[in-house]
C-alpha positions in Angstrom: 112.1 111.9 89.4 113.8 109.1 87.4 115.6 106.3 89.3 117.4 103.6 87.2 118.2 100.3 88.9 120.8 98.5 86.8 120.7 94.7 86.5 122.2 91.9 84.4 119.1 89.7 84.4 117.7 90.5 81.0 114.1 91.7 80.5 112.4 88.3 81.0 114.0 87.5 84.3 113.6 91.1 85.6 109.9 91.0 84.7 109.4 87.6 86.3 111.1 88.8 89.6 109.1 92.1 89.6 105.8 90.2 89.1 106.8 87.7 91.8 107.8 90.3 94.4 105.7 93.2 93.4 103.4 92.7 96.4 106.4 93.7 98.6 106.5 97.2 97.1 104.7 98.7 100.0 107.6 97.8 102.2 109.8 100.0 100.1 108.5 103.1 101.9 109.4 104.0 105.5 106.2 103.6 107.6 104.7 101.5 104.8 102.4 102.4 102.0 99.3 101.1 100.2 100.4 100.1 96.7 98.1 99.1 93.7 100.0 97.5 90.9 99.0 97.0 87.3 100.8 95.7 84.1 99.5 97.7 81.2 102.1 96.2 78.9 104.7 93.4 79.1 107.5 95.8 79.9 105.7 98.4 82.0 104.4 98.2 85.5 102.4 101.0 87.1 102.1 101.6 90.8 99.7 103.9 92.6 101.3 104.6 96.0 99.4 106.1 98.9 101.7 107.2 101.7 101.8 110.1 104.2 98.4 111.3 103.0 99.7 111.7 99.4 99.2 109.8 96.2 102.1 109.1 93.8 101.8 107.5 90.4 104.8 105.5 89.4 105.9 104.0 86.1 108.4 101.1 86.1 109.9 100.4 82.7 111.8 97.1 82.2 114.8 97.4 80.0 117.5 94.9 79.1 120.0 96.2 81.6 117.9 98.3 84.0 114.5 98.9 85.5 113.5 102.6 85.5 111.3 104.0 88.2 109.7 107.3 87.1 107.5 109.3 89.4 106.3 112.8 89.9 106.3 113.8 93.6 103.6 116.1 94.8 104.9 119.4 96.1 104.2 118.4 99.7 106.8 115.5 99.3 109.4 117.3 97.3 111.5 118.0 100.4 112.0 114.2 100.9 113.0 113.5 97.3 116.6 112.5 98.2 115.4 110.1 100.8 112.8 108.6 98.4 115.4 108.3 95.6 117.7 106.4 98.0 115.0 104.1 99.2 113.9 103.2 95.7 117.5 102.5 94.7 118.1 100.3 97.7 114.8 98.4 97.8 114.5 98.2 94.0 117.6 96.1 94.0 116.0 93.8 96.6 113.0 93.3 94.4 115.2 91.9 91.7 117.0 89.4 94.0 
């Protein structure tokens, strides 16, 4: 699943805001989640999300005009893909504010 979050901040400011608020990522998921964050490169954040007994690996790529969340949902969560897509879109914007 790919969820782009458009912004007009530029890469540097988007990166700064994600680093500043990345710890709030667990609040993005209904019921909460355990989230481990790493920055393997300047423009890529990885998140290991544990929620509802499932593990989801997520890549977040920072681009000039968008941040792109990319994740593969396990089959047990595929039925909630529309809800997860909506939550990422909504909460992703809040991470950039």
